[in-house]
TORKOL-4160 file (C-alpha; in steps of 0.2 Angstrom, whole numbers, padded with zeros to 4 digits, m for minus):
402
<pt num="1" X="0023" Y="m0024" Z="m0192"/>
<pt num="2" X="0032" Y="m0040" Z="m0196"/>
<pt num="3" X="0030" Y="m0055" Z="m0184"/>
<pt num="4" X="0048" Y="m0053" Z="m0180"/>
<pt num="5" X="0046" Y="m0034" Z="m0174"/>
<pt num="6" X="0030" Y="m0038" Z="m0165"/>
<pt num="7" X="0039" Y="m0053" Z="m0155"/>
<pt num="8" X="0051" Y="m0040" Z="m0151"/>
<pt num="9" X="0041" Y="m0027" Z="m0144"/>
<pt num="10" X="0031" Y="m0041" Z="m0134"/>
<pt num="11" X="0048" Y="m0048" Z="m0127"/>
<pt num="12" X="0052" Y="m0027" Z="m0123"/>
<pt num="13" X="0037" Y="m0026" Z="m0114"/>
<pt num="14" X="0038" Y="m0041" Z="m0104"/>
<pt num="15" X="0056" Y="m0036" Z="m0099"/>
<pt num="16" X="0051" Y="m0018" Z="m0093"/>
<pt num="17" X="0035" Y="m0027" Z="m0083"/>
<pt num="18" X="0048" Y="m0041" Z="m0076"/>
<pt num="19" X="0059" Y="m0026" Z="m0071"/>
<pt num="20" X="0045" Y="m0017" Z="m0061"/>
<pt num="21" X="0039" Y="m0033" Z="m0052"/>
<pt num="22" X="0056" Y="m0036" Z="m0048"/>
<pt num="23" X="0058" Y="m0019" Z="m0040"/>
<pt num="24" X="0042" Y="m0020" Z="m0030"/>
<pt num="25" X="0047" Y="m0037" Z="m0022"/>
<pt num="26" X="0064" Y="m0030" Z="m0018"/>
<pt num="27" X="0057" Y="m0015" Z="m0011"/>
<pt num="28" X="0045" Y="m0025" Z="0000"/>
<pt num="29" X="0057" Y="m0036" Z="0006"/>
<pt num="30" X="0066" Y="m0022" Z="0016"/>
<pt num="31" X="0050" Y="m0019" Z="0026"/>
<pt num="32" X="0051" Y="m0022" Z="0044"/>
<pt num="33" X="0041" Y="m0039" Z="0049"/>
<pt num="34" X="0032" Y="m0043" Z="0065"/>
<pt num="35" X="0023" Y="m0061" Z="0070"/>
<pt num="36" X="0007" Y="m0064" Z="0078"/>
<pt num="37" X="0010" Y="m0079" Z="0090"/>
<pt num="38" X="m0007" Y="m0082" Z="0094"/>
<pt num="39" X="m0016" Y="m0098" Z="0092"/>
<pt num="40" X="m0026" Y="m0103" Z="0075"/>
<pt num="41" X="m0045" Y="m0104" Z="0079"/>
<pt num="42" X="m0054" Y="m0119" Z="0070"/>
<pt num="43" X="m0070" Y="m0111" Z="0064"/>
<pt num="44" X="m0076" Y="m0124" Z="0052"/>
<pt num="45" X="m0066" Y="m0139" Z="0056"/>
<pt num="46" X="m0073" Y="m0156" Z="0052"/>
<pt num="47" X="m0059" Y="m0167" Z="0047"/>
<pt num="48" X="m0068" Y="m0185" Z="0048"/>
<pt num="49" X="m0082" Y="m0179" Z="0035"/>
<pt num="50" X="m0080" Y="m0185" Z="0019"/>
<pt num="51" X="m0090" Y="m0167" Z="0013"/>
<pt num="52" X="m0077" Y="m0156" Z="0025"/>
<pt num="53" X="m0069" Y="m0145" Z="0012"/>
<pt num="54" X="m0073" Y="m0127" Z="0015"/>
<pt num="55" X="m0065" Y="m0112" Z="0007"/>
<pt num="56" X="m0066" Y="m0095" Z="0002"/>
<pt num="57" X="m0075" Y="m0087" Z="0017"/>
<pt num="58" X="m0081" Y="m0068" Z="0020"/>
<pt num="59" X="m0085" Y="m0063" Z="0039"/>
<pt num="60" X="m0097" Y="m0048" Z="0045"/>
<pt num="61" X="m0099" Y="m0041" Z="0061"/>
<pt num="62" X="m0116" Y="m0034" Z="0067"/>
<pt num="63" X="m0118" Y="m0019" Z="0082"/>
<pt num="64" X="m0121" Y="m0032" Z="0096"/>
<pt num="65" X="m0103" Y="m0043" Z="0092"/>
<pt num="66" X="m0112" Y="m0056" Z="0083"/>
<pt num="67" X="m0100" Y="m0063" Z="0069"/>
<pt num="68" X="m0107" Y="m0070" Z="0052"/>
<pt num="69" X="m0097" Y="m0079" Z="0040"/>
<pt num="70" X="m0102" Y="m0087" Z="0024"/>
<pt num="71" X="m0090" Y="m0098" Z="0014"/>
<pt num="72" X="m0092" Y="m0112" Z="0001"/>
<pt num="73" X="m0095" Y="m0128" Z="0009"/>
<pt num="74" X="m0100" Y="m0146" Z="0010"/>
<pt num="75" X="m0089" Y="m0151" Z="m0005"/>
<pt num="76" X="m0072" Y="m0163" Z="m0007"/>
<pt num="77" X="m0061" Y="m0152" Z="m0016"/>
<pt num="78" X="m0055" Y="m0136" Z="m0021"/>
<pt num="79" X="m0066" Y="m0137" Z="m0038"/>
<pt num="80" X="m0080" Y="m0150" Z="m0039"/>
<pt num="81" X="m0099" Y="m0150" Z="m0043"/>
<pt num="82" X="m0105" Y="m0151" Z="m0026"/>
<pt num="83" X="m0101" Y="m0134" Z="m0019"/>
<pt num="84" X="m0113" Y="m0124" Z="m0008"/>
<pt num="85" X="m0115" Y="m0108" Z="0000"/>
<pt num="86" X="m0116" Y="m0110" Z="0020"/>
<pt num="87" X="m0117" Y="m0098" Z="0034"/>
<pt num="88" X="m0111" Y="m0100" Z="0052"/>
<pt num="89" X="m0112" Y="m0089" Z="0067"/>
<pt num="90" X="m0102" Y="m0084" Z="0081"/>
<pt num="91" X="m0097" Y="m0070" Z="0094"/>
<pt num="92" X="m0084" Y="m0059" Z="0096"/>
<pt num="93" X="m0086" Y="m0063" Z="0116"/>
<pt num="94" X="m0080" Y="m0081" Z="0113"/>
<pt num="95" X="m0071" Y="m0085" Z="0096"/>
<pt num="96" X="m0069" Y="m0102" Z="0099"/>
<pt num="97" X="m0088" Y="m0108" Z="0098"/>
<pt num="98" X="m0097" Y="m0107" Z="0081"/>
<pt num="99" X="m0113" Y="m0114" Z="0075"/>
<pt num="100" X="m0112" Y="m0129" Z="0062"/>
<pt num="101" X="m0114" Y="m0123" Z="0045"/>
<pt num="102" X="m0130" Y="m0122" Z="0038"/>
<pt num="103" X="m0134" Y="m0123" Z="0018"/>
<pt num="104" X="m0141" Y="m0107" Z="0012"/>
<pt num="105" X="m0139" Y="m0108" Z="m0007"/>
<pt num="106" X="m0135" Y="m0124" Z="m0018"/>
<pt num="107" X="m0137" Y="m0123" Z="m0037"/>
<pt num="108" X="m0134" Y="m0139" Z="m0047"/>
<pt num="109" X="m0117" Y="m0132" Z="m0050"/>
<pt num="110" X="m0102" Y="m0127" Z="m0040"/>
<pt num="111" X="m0107" Y="m0113" Z="m0029"/>
<pt num="112" X="m0090" Y="m0103" Z="m0024"/>
<pt num="113" X="m0085" Y="m0087" Z="m0015"/>
<pt num="114" X="m0096" Y="m0082" Z="m0004"/>
<pt num="115" X="m0097" Y="m0064" Z="0001"/>
<pt num="116" X="m0108" Y="m0056" Z="0016"/>
<pt num="117" X="m0113" Y="m0037" Z="0018"/>
<pt num="118" X="m0124" Y="m0030" Z="0031"/>
<pt num="119" X="m0137" Y="m0017" Z="0026"/>
<pt num="120" X="m0143" Y="m0017" Z="0044"/>
<pt num="121" X="m0142" Y="m0030" Z="0059"/>
<pt num="122" X="m0155" Y="m0041" Z="0051"/>
<pt num="123" X="m0153" Y="m0038" Z="0034"/>
<pt num="124" X="m0139" Y="m0049" Z="0023"/>
<pt num="125" X="m0134" Y="m0047" Z="0007"/>
<pt num="126" X="m0123" Y="m0063" Z="0002"/>
<pt num="127" X="m0115" Y="m0065" Z="m0016"/>
<pt num="128" X="m0106" Y="m0080" Z="m0024"/>
<pt num="129" X="m0103" Y="m0087" Z="m0042"/>
<pt num="130" X="m0109" Y="m0103" Z="m0048"/>
<pt num="131" X="m0097" Y="m0113" Z="m0059"/>
<pt num="132" X="m0099" Y="m0126" Z="m0072"/>
<pt num="133" X="m0084" Y="m0137" Z="m0069"/>
<pt num="134" X="m0087" Y="m0148" Z="m0085"/>
<pt num="135" X="m0084" Y="m0131" Z="m0096"/>
<pt num="136" X="m0071" Y="m0127" Z="m0083"/>
<pt num="137" X="m0060" Y="m0144" Z="m0085"/>
<pt num="138" X="m0063" Y="m0139" Z="m0105"/>
<pt num="139" X="m0062" Y="m0157" Z="m0111"/>
<pt num="140" X="m0049" Y="m0162" Z="m0099"/>
<pt num="141" X="m0052" Y="m0178" Z="m0088"/>
<pt num="142" X="m0057" Y="m0173" Z="m0069"/>
<pt num="143" X="m0043" Y="m0182" Z="m0063"/>
<pt num="144" X="m0030" Y="m0172" Z="m0073"/>
<pt num="145" X="m0038" Y="m0155" Z="m0072"/>
<pt num="146" X="m0044" Y="m0155" Z="m0054"/>
<pt num="147" X="m0034" Y="m0168" Z="m0044"/>
<pt num="148" X="m0049" Y="m0180" Z="m0039"/>
<pt num="149" X="m0047" Y="m0197" Z="m0035"/>
<pt num="150" X="m0054" Y="m0210" Z="m0048"/>
<pt num="151" X="m0067" Y="m0215" Z="m0037"/>
<pt num="152" X="m0074" Y="m0195" Z="m0034"/>
<pt num="153" X="m0070" Y="m0191" Z="m0052"/>
<pt num="154" X="m0083" Y="m0205" Z="m0056"/>
<pt num="155" X="m0095" Y="m0198" Z="m0043"/>
<pt num="156" X="m0091" Y="m0180" Z="m0052"/>
<pt num="157" X="m0094" Y="m0186" Z="m0070"/>
<pt num="158" X="m0113" Y="m0194" Z="m0064"/>
<pt num="159" X="m0116" Y="m0177" Z="m0054"/>
<pt num="160" X="m0111" Y="m0167" Z="m0070"/>
<pt num="161" X="m0123" Y="m0179" Z="m0080"/>
<pt num="162" X="m0137" Y="m0174" Z="m0070"/>
<pt num="163" X="m0135" Y="m0155" Z="m0070"/>
<pt num="164" X="m0150" Y="m0146" Z="m0080"/>
<pt num="165" X="m0140" Y="m0140" Z="m0094"/>
<pt num="166" X="m0156" Y="m0131" Z="m0100"/>
<pt num="167" X="m0156" Y="m0122" Z="m0084"/>
<pt num="168" X="m0138" Y="m0116" Z="m0085"/>
<pt num="169" X="m0141" Y="m0099" Z="m0090"/>
<pt num="170" X="m0153" Y="m0097" Z="m0074"/>
<pt num="171" X="m0138" Y="m0103" Z="m0063"/>
<pt num="172" X="m0120" Y="m0100" Z="m0070"/>
<pt num="173" X="m0113" Y="m0083" Z="m0067"/>
<pt num="174" X="m0113" Y="m0071" Z="m0051"/>
<pt num="175" X="m0127" Y="m0069" Z="m0038"/>
<pt num="176" X="m0132" Y="m0063" Z="m0023"/>
<pt num="177" X="m0147" Y="m0066" Z="m0010"/>
<pt num="178" X="m0155" Y="m0056" Z="0004"/>
<pt num="179" X="m0160" Y="m0062" Z="0019"/>
<pt num="180" X="m0172" Y="m0049" Z="0031"/>
<pt num="181" X="m0172" Y="m0061" Z="0045"/>
<pt num="182" X="m0155" Y="m0062" Z="0051"/>
<pt num="183" X="m0151" Y="m0077" Z="0039"/>
<pt num="184" X="m0166" Y="m0088" Z="0042"/>
<pt num="185" X="m0175" Y="m0086" Z="0027"/>
<pt num="186" X="m0167" Y="m0080" Z="0010"/>
<pt num="187" X="m0174" Y="m0072" Z="m0005"/>
<pt num="188" X="m0172" Y="m0078" Z="m0025"/>
<pt num="189" X="m0156" Y="m0077" Z="m0032"/>
<pt num="190" X="m0151" Y="m0060" Z="m0041"/>
<pt num="191" X="m0138" Y="m0058" Z="m0056"/>
<pt num="192" X="m0123" Y="m0047" Z="m0053"/>
<pt num="193" X="m0113" Y="m0041" Z="m0067"/>
<pt num="194" X="m0096" Y="m0042" Z="m0057"/>
<pt num="195" X="m0089" Y="m0056" Z="m0045"/>
<pt num="196" X="m0076" Y="m0055" Z="m0030"/>
<pt num="197" X="m0074" Y="m0065" Z="m0016"/>
<pt num="198" X="m0079" Y="m0054" Z="m0002"/>
<pt num="199" X="m0093" Y="m0044" Z="m0011"/>
<pt num="200" X="m0099" Y="m0027" Z="m0012"/>
<pt num="201" X="m0096" Y="m0013" Z="0001"/>
<pt num="202" X="m0107" Y="0000" Z="0008"/>
<pt num="203" X="m0103" Y="0019" Z="0004"/>
<pt num="204" X="m0104" Y="0033" Z="0016"/>
<pt num="205" X="m0117" Y="0040" Z="0006"/>
<pt num="206" X="m0127" Y="0024" Z="0008"/>
<pt num="207" X="m0125" Y="0018" Z="m0011"/>
<pt num="208" X="m0119" Y="m0001" Z="m0013"/>
<pt num="209" X="m0102" Y="m0002" Z="m0023"/>
<pt num="210" X="m0095" Y="m0017" Z="m0031"/>
<pt num="211" X="m0077" Y="m0018" Z="m0037"/>
<pt num="212" X="m0074" Y="m0036" Z="m0047"/>
<pt num="213" X="m0074" Y="m0043" Z="m0062"/>
<pt num="214" X="m0084" Y="m0043" Z="m0076"/>
<pt num="215" X="m0094" Y="m0062" Z="m0078"/>
<pt num="216" X="m0092" Y="m0074" Z="m0086"/>
<pt num="217" X="m0087" Y="m0090" Z="m0097"/>
<pt num="218" X="m0093" Y="m0091" Z="m0114"/>
<pt num="219" X="m0102" Y="m0106" Z="m0122"/>
<pt num="220" X="m0086" Y="m0114" Z="m0128"/>
<pt num="221" X="m0078" Y="m0114" Z="m0110"/>
<pt num="222" X="m0065" Y="m0100" Z="m0113"/>
<pt num="223" X="m0065" Y="m0084" Z="m0103"/>
<pt num="224" X="m0067" Y="m0069" Z="m0113"/>
<pt num="225" X="m0058" Y="m0054" Z="m0110"/>
<pt num="226" X="m0065" Y="m0044" Z="m0095"/>
<pt num="227" X="m0059" Y="m0030" Z="m0085"/>
<pt num="228" X="m0059" Y="m0026" Z="m0066"/>
<pt num="229" X="m0071" Y="m0012" Z="m0063"/>
<pt num="230" X="m0083" Y="m0004" Z="m0052"/>
<pt num="231" X="m0102" Y="m0005" Z="m0052"/>
<pt num="232" X="m0115" Y="0006" Z="m0040"/>
<pt num="233" X="m0132" Y="0001" Z="m0034"/>
<pt num="234" X="m0146" Y="0015" Z="m0027"/>
<pt num="235" X="m0158" Y="0002" Z="m0023"/>
<pt num="236" X="m0148" Y="m0010" Z="m0011"/>
<pt num="237" X="m0141" Y="m0022" Z="m0023"/>
<pt num="238" X="m0157" Y="m0025" Z="m0035"/>
<pt num="239" X="m0148" Y="m0018" Z="m0049"/>
<pt num="240" X="m0131" Y="m0011" Z="m0054"/>
<pt num="241" X="m0124" Y="0003" Z="m0066"/>
<pt num="242" X="m0107" Y="m0001" Z="m0071"/>
<pt num="243" X="m0094" Y="0012" Z="m0070"/>
<pt num="244" X="m0075" Y="0013" Z="m0076"/>
<pt num="245" X="m0063" Y="m0001" Z="m0079"/>
<pt num="246" X="m0045" Y="m0001" Z="m0072"/>
<pt num="247" X="m0032" Y="0004" Z="m0083"/>
<pt num="248" X="m0017" Y="m0010" Z="m0084"/>
<pt num="249" X="0001" Y="m0006" Z="m0087"/>
<pt num="250" X="0006" Y="m0014" Z="m0105"/>
<pt num="251" X="0008" Y="m0031" Z="m0104"/>
<pt num="252" X="m0006" Y="m0036" Z="m0091"/>
<pt num="253" X="m0023" Y="m0040" Z="m0100"/>
<pt num="254" X="m0040" Y="m0046" Z="m0092"/>
<pt num="255" X="m0035" Y="m0065" Z="m0090"/>
<pt num="256" X="m0021" Y="m0061" Z="m0077"/>
<pt num="257" X="m0030" Y="m0050" Z="m0064"/>
<pt num="258" X="m0045" Y="m0056" Z="m0053"/>
<pt num="259" X="m0052" Y="m0055" Z="m0037"/>
<pt num="260" X="m0053" Y="m0037" Z="m0032"/>
<pt num="261" X="m0058" Y="m0027" Z="m0017"/>
<pt num="262" X="m0059" Y="m0010" Z="m0014"/>
<pt num="263" X="m0062" Y="0004" Z="0001"/>
<pt num="264" X="m0069" Y="0021" Z="0003"/>
<pt num="265" X="m0057" Y="0033" Z="0014"/>
<pt num="266" X="m0065" Y="0047" Z="0025"/>
<pt num="267" X="m0060" Y="0059" Z="0010"/>
<pt num="268" X="m0071" Y="0050" Z="m0003"/>
<pt num="269" X="m0057" Y="0042" Z="m0011"/>
<pt num="270" X="m0057" Y="0023" Z="m0015"/>
<pt num="271" X="m0043" Y="0012" Z="m0016"/>
<pt num="272" X="m0044" Y="m0004" Z="m0025"/>
<pt num="273" X="m0033" Y="m0019" Z="m0023"/>
<pt num="274" X="m0031" Y="m0032" Z="m0038"/>
<pt num="275" X="m0025" Y="m0051" Z="m0039"/>
<pt num="276" X="m0011" Y="m0052" Z="m0053"/>
<pt num="277" X="m0007" Y="m0069" Z="m0059"/>
<pt num="278" X="0005" Y="m0070" Z="m0074"/>
<pt num="279" X="0010" Y="m0090" Z="m0073"/>
<pt num="280" X="0015" Y="m0089" Z="m0091"/>
<pt num="281" X="0029" Y="m0077" Z="m0086"/>
<pt num="282" X="0046" Y="m0085" Z="m0079"/>
<pt num="283" X="0045" Y="m0072" Z="m0065"/>
<pt num="284" X="0040" Y="m0075" Z="m0046"/>
<pt num="285" X="0038" Y="m0056" Z="m0045"/>
<pt num="286" X="0022" Y="m0057" Z="m0055"/>
<pt num="287" X="0015" Y="m0076" Z="m0051"/>
<pt num="288" X="0004" Y="m0071" Z="m0037"/>
<pt num="289" X="0003" Y="m0053" Z="m0031"/>
<pt num="290" X="m0007" Y="m0037" Z="m0028"/>
<pt num="291" X="m0008" Y="m0022" Z="m0037"/>
<pt num="292" X="m0016" Y="m0006" Z="m0031"/>
<pt num="293" X="m0027" Y="0009" Z="m0040"/>
<pt num="294" X="m0037" Y="0022" Z="m0034"/>
<pt num="295" X="m0052" Y="0033" Z="m0039"/>
<pt num="296" X="m0056" Y="0051" Z="m0033"/>
<pt num="297" X="m0073" Y="0052" Z="m0042"/>
<pt num="298" X="m0083" Y="0038" Z="m0034"/>
<pt num="299" X="m0076" Y="0023" Z="m0046"/>
<pt num="300" X="m0079" Y="0031" Z="m0062"/>
<pt num="301" X="m0061" Y="0034" Z="m0067"/>
<pt num="302" X="m0045" Y="0024" Z="m0059"/>
<pt num="303" X="m0027" Y="0026" Z="m0060"/>
<pt num="304" X="m0017" Y="0015" Z="m0069"/>
<pt num="305" X="m0015" Y="m0001" Z="m0057"/>
<pt num="306" X="0004" Y="m0001" Z="m0048"/>
<pt num="307" X="0013" Y="m0017" Z="m0044"/>
<pt num="308" X="0014" Y="m0017" Z="m0024"/>
<pt num="309" X="0027" Y="m0032" Z="m0022"/>
<pt num="310" X="0015" Y="m0042" Z="m0010"/>
<pt num="311" X="0023" Y="m0060" Z="m0009"/>
<pt num="312" X="0003" Y="m0067" Z="m0010"/>
<pt num="313" X="m0015" Y="m0062" Z="m0016"/>
<pt num="314" X="m0031" Y="m0060" Z="m0017"/>
<pt num="315" X="m0032" Y="m0045" Z="m0008"/>
<pt num="316" X="m0044" Y="m0039" Z="0007"/>
<pt num="317" X="m0043" Y="m0022" Z="0016"/>
<pt num="318" X="m0050" Y="m0013" Z="0031"/>
<pt num="319" X="m0048" Y="0003" Z="0039"/>
<pt num="320" X="m0046" Y="0002" Z="0059"/>
<pt num="321" X="m0054" Y="0014" Z="0071"/>
<pt num="322" X="m0036" Y="0022" Z="0074"/>
<pt num="323" X="m0035" Y="0025" Z="0054"/>
<pt num="324" X="m0022" Y="0012" Z="0051"/>
<pt num="325" X="m0025" Y="0003" Z="0033"/>
<pt num="326" X="m0025" Y="m0015" Z="0036"/>
<pt num="327" X="m0022" Y="m0027" Z="0019"/>
<pt num="328" X="m0022" Y="m0045" Z="0020"/>
<pt num="329" X="m0018" Y="m0059" Z="0008"/>
<pt num="330" X="m0011" Y="m0076" Z="0008"/>
<pt num="331" X="0005" Y="m0082" Z="0002"/>
<pt num="332" X="0008" Y="m0098" Z="m0006"/>
<pt num="333" X="0026" Y="m0097" Z="m0009"/>
<pt num="334" X="0036" Y="m0114" Z="m0005"/>
<pt num="335" X="0042" Y="m0113" Z="0015"/>
<pt num="336" X="0032" Y="m0099" Z="0017"/>
<pt num="337" X="0014" Y="m0105" Z="0016"/>
<pt num="338" X="0002" Y="m0093" Z="0027"/>
<pt num="339" X="m0007" Y="m0076" Z="0029"/>
<pt num="340" X="0001" Y="m0059" Z="0029"/>
<pt num="341" X="m0005" Y="m0042" Z="0033"/>
<pt num="342" X="0002" Y="m0026" Z="0026"/>
<pt num="343" X="0000" Y="m0011" Z="0036"/>
<pt num="344" X="m0002" Y="0007" Z="0031"/>
<pt num="345" X="m0001" Y="0024" Z="0042"/>
<pt num="346" X="m0004" Y="0036" Z="0027"/>
<pt num="347" X="m0021" Y="0030" Z="0018"/>
<pt num="348" X="m0011" Y="0017" Z="0008"/>
<pt num="349" X="0001" Y="0031" Z="0000"/>
<pt num="350" X="0015" Y="0019" Z="0008"/>
<pt num="351" X="0015" Y="0003" Z="0017"/>
<pt num="352" X="0025" Y="0003" Z="0032"/>
<pt num="353" X="0026" Y="m0015" Z="0040"/>
<pt num="354" X="0021" Y="m0033" Z="0036"/>
<pt num="355" X="0014" Y="m0044" Z="0051"/>
<pt num="356" X="0014" Y="m0063" Z="0048"/>
<pt num="357" X="m0002" Y="m0070" Z="0055"/>
<pt num="358" X="0005" Y="m0089" Z="0050"/>
<pt num="359" X="0019" Y="m0094" Z="0039"/>
<pt num="360" X="0019" Y="m0114" Z="0042"/>
<pt num="361" X="0003" Y="m0121" Z="0033"/>
<pt num="362" X="0004" Y="m0137" Z="0028"/>
<pt num="363" X="0000" Y="m0133" Z="0009"/>
<pt num="364" X="m0003" Y="m0119" Z="m0003"/>
<pt num="365" X="m0021" Y="m0121" Z="m0004"/>
<pt num="366" X="m0026" Y="m0108" Z="0008"/>
<pt num="367" X="m0029" Y="m0089" Z="0009"/>
<pt num="368" X="m0044" Y="m0078" Z="0005"/>
<pt num="369" X="m0042" Y="m0069" Z="0022"/>
<pt num="370" X="m0055" Y="m0056" Z="0026"/>
<pt num="371" X="m0052" Y="m0045" Z="0043"/>
<pt num="372" X="m0065" Y="m0038" Z="0054"/>
<pt num="373" X="m0061" Y="m0025" Z="0070"/>
<pt num="374" X="m0070" Y="m0030" Z="0087"/>
<pt num="375" X="m0077" Y="m0021" Z="0101"/>
<pt num="376" X="m0061" Y="m0019" Z="0111"/>
<pt num="377" X="m0051" Y="m0013" Z="0094"/>
<pt num="378" X="m0043" Y="m0031" Z="0091"/>
<pt num="379" X="m0043" Y="m0038" Z="0074"/>
<pt num="380" X="m0051" Y="m0055" Z="0069"/>
<pt num="381" X="m0045" Y="m0062" Z="0053"/>
<pt num="382" X="m0051" Y="m0077" Z="0046"/>
<pt num="383" X="m0046" Y="m0088" Z="0030"/>
<pt num="384" X="m0046" Y="m0106" Z="0022"/>
<pt num="385" X="m0033" Y="m0119" Z="0024"/>
<pt num="386" X="m0026" Y="m0136" Z="0031"/>
<pt num="387" X="m0027" Y="m0135" Z="0050"/>
<pt num="388" X="m0015" Y="m0152" Z="0048"/>
<pt num="389" X="m0006" Y="m0159" Z="0035"/>
<pt num="390" X="m0018" Y="m0172" Z="0024"/>
<pt num="391" X="m0033" Y="m0164" Z="0027"/>
<pt num="392" X="m0047" Y="m0156" Z="0018"/>
<pt num="393" X="m0046" Y="m0136" Z="0021"/>
<pt num="394" X="m0056" Y="m0129" Z="0034"/>
<pt num="395" X="m0061" Y="m0111" Z="0039"/>
<pt num="396" X="m0048" Y="m0105" Z="0052"/>
<pt num="397" X="m0045" Y="m0088" Z="0060"/>
<pt num="398" X="m0033" Y="m0077" Z="0072"/>
<pt num="399" X="m0037" Y="m0065" Z="0084"/>
<pt num="400" X="m0023" Y="m0049" Z="0086"/>
<pt num="401" X="m0018" Y="m0032" Z="0087"/>
<pt num="402" X="m0010" Y="m0018" Z="0078"/>
């Protein structure tokens, strides 16, 4: 095939993809909207502390109403060499009171995207991944690539120089760790084949299911083609068996899809939701959105992912006790920075309305929301972002009802 014909076919593929994206966005724009006027609750907010950047949180609720949050914290920037996995505790009886963050995992690298799954009230599985920012920056200055100040960049270079490169294979990648005593002590890290911000889920048959992206980064610092796929564990996360990948529409490749999450419905069907990001295309409808897929055989095979038209990403979903599905995501469109939820009353076949939890955040550095249902049937959604302009990011929340 000639280069000219190949270029024409590629252009036609992208034109069709853009048209589908615009159609999905236009349909979503007709969705009825409602607003949550409850106050934002600061959960982990320490604006006077130089090490006060906290991001990418996850939350779980035990049978007593105790709430457990994990996130990346005790850091300065969105990407830096100092990220650590921290844990904090609260209770649904008073959502304004939280313990101070405590470090539970701290590798020599940047530890990010903490997820939590309760296997029972005392047994926690916490997932995360560790990033080598030296390779991530790929030869660019840290000031340019990560937005660090000159002073912080100098400290970051010093921290990178001290990182034990001979142990990089031991630390870099996706991991999880266990606590059998309610978070007091933790096991050694266990490698995971996949990564996703909120970690694995537990299925109705007791198995653990991980819907994520294959890891990770090659020795050259480039990201090889890695699909979105599922994995199952029959031994509570000690080992995993990979299942099938999610097929993508023509024109969407592995580097465009990230940070998925899945849910199992009452009939055994699984719904998967995927962050789509195609920055190289001049098309707002494909820049930062969500795709949906489904599986009827336990995650072995998946339908081709379809564009939803959400103005934001990445996704998290729960099924409320009423049967309603609640899909939450962060919006990074100028003038609309905030957190939104889509509502489905028919198991995700259609999405009927959009709930705006927040749309006046100070910056686009926000999102990664997760929701839990409380004993009274209300919802508690947490996310990360700035509470006030000029501050580092904090963990924030809002209590609301359907």
